[in-house]
Structure formats: structure tokens, C-alpha cells
C-alpha positions as CSV (number, residue, x, y, z in Angstrom):
1,M,-9.8,-12.8,-1.7
2,P,-12.8,-13.0,-4.1
3,Y,-15.5,-10.4,-3.7
4,E,-18.8,-11.7,-2.2
5,P,-21.7,-9.5,-3.3
6,D,-24.1,-8.0,-0.8
7,D,-27.1,-9.3,-2.8
8,Y,-29.2,-6.6,-1.1
9,L,-31.4,-6.1,-4.1
10,T,-32.3,-9.7,-4.3
11,R,-33.2,-9.9,-0.6
12,H,-35.2,-6.7,-0.5
13,T,-36.9,-6.5,-3.9
14,Q,-40.4,-7.3,-2.5
15,A,-40.1,-5.0,0.5
16,D,-38.8,-2.0,-1.5
17,G,-40.9,-2.4,-4.6
18,P,-40.6,-5.0,-7.4
19,D,-38.9,-2.6,-9.8
20,L,-36.1,-1.3,-7.5
21,A,-33.5,-3.7,-8.8
22,T,-34.7,-3.0,-12.4
23,R,-34.3,0.8,-11.9
24,I,-30.8,0.5,-10.3
25,N,-29.7,-1.9,-13.1
26,A,-31.1,0.6,-15.7
27,L,-29.2,3.5,-14.1
28,L,-26.0,1.5,-14.1
29,A,-26.5,0.5,-17.7
30,S,-26.8,4.1,-18.7
31,V,-23.5,5.1,-17.2
32,S,-21.3,1.9,-17.2
33,S,-20.2,-0.7,-19.7
34,A,-22.5,-3.8,-19.7
35,D,-19.4,-6.1,-19.5
36,S,-17.7,-4.3,-16.7
37,P,-16.6,-6.8,-14.0
38,N,-17.3,-4.0,-11.4
39,L,-21.1,-3.9,-12.0
40,P,-21.9,-6.1,-8.9
41,L,-19.7,-3.7,-6.8
42,Y,-21.5,-0.6,-8.1
43,R,-24.9,-2.2,-7.4
44,D,-23.8,-2.8,-3.8
45,M,-22.6,0.7,-3.4
46,L,-26.0,2.0,-4.5
47,S,-27.6,-0.5,-2.2
48,S,-25.6,1.0,0.7
49,V,-26.9,4.5,-0.1
50,I,-30.4,3.2,-0.3
51,R,-30.1,1.6,3.1
52,M,-28.8,4.9,4.5
53,A,-31.8,6.7,3.0
54,Q,-34.3,4.2,4.3
55,A,-32.9,4.5,7.8
56,D,-32.7,8.3,7.4
57,R,-29.6,8.5,9.6
58,N,-28.7,11.7,11.4
59,R,-27.2,14.4,9.3
60,W,-23.6,13.9,10.6
61,D,-23.7,10.3,9.6
62,A,-25.0,11.1,6.1
63,K,-22.3,13.8,5.7
64,I,-19.6,11.4,6.7
65,M,-20.7,8.9,4.1
66,L,-21.1,11.6,1.4
67,N,-17.7,13.2,2.0
68,T,-16.1,9.8,2.1
69,L,-17.5,8.7,-1.2
70,Q,-16.7,12.1,-2.8
71,E,-13.1,12.2,-1.6
72,M,-12.4,8.6,-2.6
73,E,-13.8,9.1,-6.1
74,H,-11.9,12.3,-6.6
75,A,-8.7,10.7,-5.3
76,F,-9.1,7.7,-7.6
77,S,-9.6,10.0,-10.5
78,V,-6.5,12.2,-9.8
79,L,-4.3,9.2,-9.0
80,E,-5.2,7.4,-12.2
81,Q,-2.6,9.5,-14.1
82,F,0.2,8.0,-11.8
83,K,-1.2,4.5,-11.9
84,H,1.8,2.8,-13.5
85,R,4.5,4.6,-11.6
86,R,6.2,3.1,-8.5
87,K,5.8,5.4,-5.5
88,V,7.5,5.7,-2.1
89,T,5.7,7.2,0.9
90,V,8.0,9.3,3.1
91,F,7.1,10.1,6.7
92,G,8.9,12.3,9.2
93,S,8.4,15.4,11.3
94,A,6.9,18.5,9.9
95,R,9.0,20.4,12.5
96,T,12.4,19.4,11.2
97,P,14.3,22.6,10.4
98,A,16.1,23.1,7.1
99,N,19.5,23.2,8.8
100,H,19.0,19.8,10.4
101,P,21.1,16.9,9.1
102,V,17.9,14.7,8.7
103,Y,16.3,17.5,6.5
104,Q,19.3,17.2,4.1
105,L,19.0,13.4,4.3
106,A,15.3,13.6,3.2
107,K,16.2,16.0,0.4
108,D,18.9,13.7,-0.9
109,L,16.4,10.8,-0.6
110,G,13.9,12.6,-2.8
111,A,16.5,13.3,-5.4
112,A,17.7,9.6,-5.3
113,L,14.1,8.4,-5.7
114,A,13.6,10.7,-8.7
115,R,16.8,9.4,-10.3
116,N,15.4,5.9,-10.0
117,E,12.0,6.9,-11.5
118,L,10.2,6.6,-8.1
119,M,7.7,9.2,-7.0
120,A,7.9,10.6,-3.4
121,I,4.6,10.7,-1.6
122,T,4.3,12.9,1.6
123,G,1.7,14.8,3.5
124,A,2.7,17.8,1.5
125,G,3.6,19.9,4.6
126,G,6.9,21.3,5.9
127,G,10.0,19.7,7.5
128,I,10.8,16.2,6.2
129,M,7.9,16.4,3.7
130,A,9.1,19.6,2.1
131,A,12.7,18.3,2.0
132,A,11.7,15.1,0.2
133,H,9.7,17.0,-2.4
134,E,12.4,19.6,-2.8
135,G,14.8,16.9,-3.7
136,A,12.5,15.0,-5.9
137,G,11.0,17.9,-7.9
138,L,7.4,18.3,-8.9
139,E,7.4,15.7,-11.6
140,H,8.4,13.0,-9.1
141,S,6.3,14.3,-6.2
142,L,2.8,13.6,-4.9
143,G,1.2,15.3,-1.9
144,L,-1.7,14.1,0.2
145,N,-2.6,17.2,2.3
146,I,-5.1,17.5,5.1
147,R,-7.7,20.3,5.5
148,L,-7.6,21.7,9.0
149,P,-9.8,24.3,10.8
150,F,-6.8,26.7,10.8
151,E,-4.8,27.8,7.8
152,Q,-3.0,24.8,6.2
153,S,-1.0,25.1,2.9
154,A,1.1,22.7,0.9
155,N,4.9,23.1,0.6
156,A,6.4,25.2,-2.1
157,T,7.0,22.3,-4.5
158,L,3.4,21.2,-4.6
159,Q,1.4,24.4,-3.9
160,G,-1.1,24.9,-6.7
161,S,-0.1,21.9,-8.7
162,G,-2.1,18.9,-10.1
163,N,0.1,16.6,-8.0
164,L,-1.7,17.6,-4.8
165,L,-4.7,16.0,-3.1
166,S,-6.5,17.5,-0.1
167,F,-8.4,15.4,2.4
168,K,-11.0,16.3,5.0
169,F,-10.6,13.0,6.9
170,F,-7.4,11.7,8.3
171,F,-8.4,8.1,7.9
172,L,-8.9,8.5,4.1
173,R,-5.6,10.2,3.8
174,K,-3.9,7.4,5.7
175,L,-5.6,4.9,3.5
176,F,-4.0,6.4,0.4
177,F,-0.6,6.8,2.0
178,V,-0.5,3.0,2.2
179,K,-2.6,2.1,-0.8
180,E,-0.3,4.0,-3.2
181,A,3.0,3.0,-1.6
182,D,5.3,0.5,-3.2
183,A,7.7,1.2,-0.3
184,L,7.7,3.4,2.8
185,V,10.6,5.4,4.3
186,L,10.3,6.7,7.8
187,C,12.5,9.5,9.1
188,P,12.6,10.6,12.8
189,G,9.4,12.3,13.8
190,G,6.7,12.8,16.5
191,F,3.4,11.0,17.4
192,G,2.2,11.1,13.8
193,T,5.4,9.4,12.4
194,L,5.3,6.7,15.1
195,D,1.6,6.2,14.5
196,E,2.2,5.7,10.8
197,A,5.1,3.3,11.4
198,L,3.2,1.1,13.8
199,E,0.0,1.1,11.7
200,V,1.8,0.2,8.5
201,L,3.6,-2.7,10.3
202,T,0.3,-3.9,11.8
203,L,-1.4,-3.9,8.4
204,I,1.5,-5.8,6.8
205,Q,1.9,-8.2,9.7
206,T,-1.8,-9.1,9.6
207,G,-2.0,-9.3,5.8
208,K,-4.4,-6.4,5.5
209,S,-1.9,-4.5,3.3
210,P,0.5,-5.9,0.6
211,L,4.0,-6.6,1.7
212,V,6.3,-3.7,0.8
213,P,9.7,-2.5,2.0
214,V,9.5,-0.5,5.3
215,V,12.7,1.5,5.7
216,L,13.7,3.3,8.9
217,L,16.1,6.1,7.8
218,D,18.3,8.1,10.2
219,E,21.6,9.9,10.1
220,P,24.7,7.7,10.8
221,E,25.1,8.9,14.4
222,G,21.4,9.1,15.1
223,S,19.7,7.0,17.8
224,F,16.0,7.7,17.1
225,W,15.2,4.4,15.4
226,K,18.0,2.5,17.2
227,D,16.3,3.3,20.5
228,A,12.8,2.5,19.1
229,L,14.1,-0.9,17.8
230,A,15.7,-1.6,21.2
231,F,12.3,-1.2,22.8
232,I,10.7,-3.4,20.2
233,H,13.3,-6.1,20.7
234,K,13.1,-6.0,24.5
235,Q,9.4,-5.5,25.2
236,L,7.5,-6.8,22.1
237,E,9.8,-9.6,21.0
238,G,11.0,-10.4,24.5
239,N,7.5,-10.8,25.8
240,G,6.3,-12.8,22.9
241,Y,3.9,-10.1,21.6
242,I,5.5,-10.4,18.2
243,L,7.4,-13.1,16.4
244,P,11.1,-12.8,15.8
245,S,10.4,-13.0,12.1
246,D,8.1,-10.0,12.3
247,L,11.2,-7.8,12.6
248,K,12.1,-8.8,9.0
249,L,9.3,-6.5,7.9
250,L,11.4,-3.4,8.6
251,T,15.0,-2.4,7.9
252,L,17.2,0.3,9.6
253,V,19.5,2.2,7.3
254,T,21.8,5.2,7.8
255,S,22.2,6.5,4.3
256,V,20.1,7.4,1.2
257,D,22.0,4.8,-0.9
258,Q,21.1,2.1,1.5
259,A,17.5,3.1,1.5
260,V,17.2,3.2,-2.2
261,A,19.1,-0.1,-2.6
262,E,16.6,-1.8,-0.2
263,I,13.7,-0.6,-2.3
264,T,15.1,-1.5,-5.7
265,R,16.4,-4.9,-4.5
266,F,12.9,-5.7,-3.3
267,Y,11.6,-5.3,-6.9
268,G,14.7,-6.9,-8.5
269,N,12.6,-10.0,-9.3
270,Y,9.4,-9.6,-7.4
271,H,6.7,-7.7,-9.2
272,S,3.4,-8.1,-7.2
273,S,1.2,-10.7,-5.6
274,R,-2.5,-11.6,-5.1
275,W,-4.8,-14.2,-3.7
276,L,-6.6,-16.6,-6.1
277,K,-9.0,-18.3,-3.8
278,D,-6.8,-20.4,-1.5
279,R,-3.6,-19.9,-3.5
280,F,-1.2,-17.0,-2.9
281,V,0.4,-16.1,-6.2
282,I,3.7,-14.2,-6.5
283,R,4.5,-12.7,-9.8
284,L,8.1,-12.6,-10.9
285,H,10.2,-11.2,-13.7
286,H,12.5,-14.2,-13.7
287,P,11.8,-17.9,-13.0
288,L,13.8,-19.8,-10.4
289,H,16.3,-22.4,-11.6
290,G,15.6,-26.0,-10.7
291,A,17.8,-26.4,-7.7
292,A,16.4,-23.2,-6.1
293,L,12.8,-24.3,-6.7
294,E,13.5,-27.7,-5.1
295,Q,14.8,-26.1,-1.9
296,L,11.6,-24.1,-1.3
297,P,9.7,-26.8,0.6
298,E,12.6,-27.3,3.0
299,L,13.3,-23.6,3.5
300,F,9.7,-22.2,3.6
301,G,7.5,-25.2,4.1
302,D,6.4,-23.7,7.5
303,I,4.4,-21.0,5.8
304,C,2.7,-23.4,3.3
305,K,-0.5,-25.0,4.6
306,Q,-0.5,-27.9,2.2
307,G,0.7,-29.0,-1.3
308,E,3.8,-27.6,-2.9
309,F,5.3,-24.5,-4.5
310,V,4.2,-24.4,-8.1
311,Q,6.1,-22.3,-10.7
312,Q,4.4,-21.4,-13.9
313,V,5.4,-19.1,-16.8
314,G,2.4,-17.0,-17.6
315,A,-0.9,-16.2,-15.9
316,F,-3.3,-18.6,-14.3
317,D,-6.7,-18.9,-16.0
318,S,-8.5,-16.9,-13.3
319,E,-6.2,-13.9,-13.8
320,G,-7.9,-12.6,-16.9
321,D,-8.6,-9.2,-15.3
322,E,-4.9,-8.2,-15.5
323,P,-3.8,-9.2,-19.1
324,E,-0.9,-6.7,-19.0
325,L,0.8,-9.0,-16.4
326,S,0.3,-12.2,-18.3
327,R,3.9,-12.5,-19.4
328,L,5.3,-12.7,-15.8
329,T,6.3,-16.0,-14.1
330,R,4.0,-17.2,-11.3
331,M,5.0,-18.8,-8.0
332,A,1.9,-20.2,-6.2
333,F,1.4,-21.9,-2.9
334,A,-1.1,-22.3,-0.1
335,F,0.2,-19.5,2.2
336,N,-1.0,-19.9,5.8
337,G,-1.7,-16.1,5.8
338,R,0.0,-15.7,9.2
339,F,3.8,-15.4,9.0
340,H,4.4,-12.4,6.9
341,G,7.9,-11.9,8.2
342,R,8.7,-15.3,6.8
343,L,7.0,-14.3,3.6
344,R,9.4,-11.4,3.4
345,E,12.2,-13.9,3.7
346,L,10.8,-15.9,0.9
347,L,10.6,-12.8,-1.3
348,D,14.3,-12.0,-0.4
349,Y,15.1,-15.6,-1.6
350,L,13.2,-15.0,-4.9
351,N,14.9,-11.7,-5.4
352,A,18.5,-13.2,-5.1
353,P,20.0,-13.3,-8.6
354,E,21.8,-16.5,-7.9
355,N,18.5,-18.3,-7.7
356,W,17.2,-17.1,-11.1
357,A,17.2,-19.4,-14.1
């Protein structure tokens, strides 16, 4: 959705001094490009700090804000070097021993991701995290560690490398686990793994996070995710707490090949998506042929508020901020913003090679 500026400077210029806005604009002009589209955002960031200073919050509040801004800025800086690489976040228990079948599964997963030029993101600890990075190798690994009061170190693959970020706050670390992920693979684990699984599904289901593959990986004879899904089917779907289509947001697999195939298939035609005011725009590598395009209203009209599905080769006029994606085909429609399980079914339809022109 479009950004709506805070306009704090305009509303408070008289109260805070007639030159406050001028001084902030001058400061930004000295450190940022005059034609940067982010200038209104930077102004509002500084306005937030000014409000904090005016209110003179307690020291703990001020330290939270300071650490949050510093950690996010540092993370953005480090992650810039991996900006154009697809990444897969892998979750699972840090207590999984090296002789456990799921440990070997996670190690094989890391290796398979690397072969497909995908980076493996984990919390940089032991167990499943260490296994995924061991398989992927440093070049295809990224670790988001957490600083704890007791001694906490990264796994052997990432220790001391530039592919490692350390966070003070769990909420920031969780933000980047999801923000950087083009897919998520969840192996069996404890409270933390279940927390991540349910939070990711909630974010995707509510449209607060982009739609990406969510893969539940277990050994062939394992029952961890089978039992979890049985509960979800019986209690959540059975009682109407979720829609049947919401279960399309996740996929259970029992092999590394299946996991990687699920991820690569998702990006077979689909590239990315964004909102342009009231239009939801899906960017594709290949346009649909005429017959497939004509079937969209009948197959997916329930998620379209009004109008029709519009296919266009090339960018819309309001997408000038991403010129590197201008060559891609666009599919635009008035998505109702509610049925993301059905949206996943639409992406599966767009990804089917038999529907491409």
C-alpha cells in the first residue's frame, strides 16, 4: 500500500520553532540525494526521534528505540550484499543430535539449496541450524544469531564470518527471518519452531507478509508434522477457525527433493508481487496464453472484488521505482485481500507450464 507521511513537521512547526523543518531538511540534504524517493520517510524517522526527545521517555524506552534503529540499520547494510539472491529460512530444533535422521535430512537440504543457488538462513545455532549450514557451506549460508545473557556462539560454518548477524531483540531477528525469506522450510522442533511456523502462517494468511512457500519437512516415517496437521484439520478447520483454503499455504514433504521442488516450482513463472493502490500486481516471467487467461474469472473470481484480470507485458506507469523488473509480464486484479490460500492456488495456476503462452 502507498506510504502516507506523518507530516509531523508541518503540524508542529509553530510549536517547535519556525525553523525546525528547515533544519531537518538541511540535515537530510547534506547526507541524502535530493531526488531520493525516501526523503519523506527519513523526515518522519527524525520526527519520531524528536517526539521521543520532547517527551523525554524513560531510559529503557529510549534504549529500546536506539537499539532497534541501530540493529535494523546494521542489518540492512550487511544484507545489501545478498540482495539479489533467493534465500530459504530453515527452522528446527537446536537440540537435534548429529546422529539423528532429521539432522542428515537438514544437511542434505542445505546442500540441495546450494546446488540450486539458494541461500540457507538459520538462527546460526546448533542442531538443525548447524546441519543446514554444514550442507550449504559458507557461501550459501546466512546466520541470524541472538545475543543472550549466557555464552552464545554461532555454529562452526558461520563463526567469525561476514555472513553472520547478531541481534539483541528476538522480535527484530524474527522480522528478518521472514523479510529475507523467499521460502521457509520447517523441520521438527520445540516451542520456538512451532512459534515460527504459526507466526509465519498468520502473517501470510492476513496479508502482512508476502506469499512464499511454507514447507514442512520430516523423515518418511516421521509423525511430527502429520500429528500437527491432524490437529489443525480437526480443531482449527473443523471448528471454522480457519478456511479450508488456508491449508494451501503449507505443504508437507518427506524428502529433500520434494522440498526443493516445491520451492523451485513456486518460482517457475511467478517472480514477485506488490500492491499499486487498489490493484494487486503479480509479476511473471511468462504471459498466459489466451485460453488460460479467459478461465481466470471463472476459476478465481471469488478473490476479485471487481473488474477483471488484466495481463500486460511490461511495467505499469506507477512502477518506476523498480526499473530492473520492467521486462516482466504483469497480471493485475482487485484482490479482496482476504483469501490468501486461494491466492496461492492462483499462483499455482500461473506457475503451470501448460498455461504459458
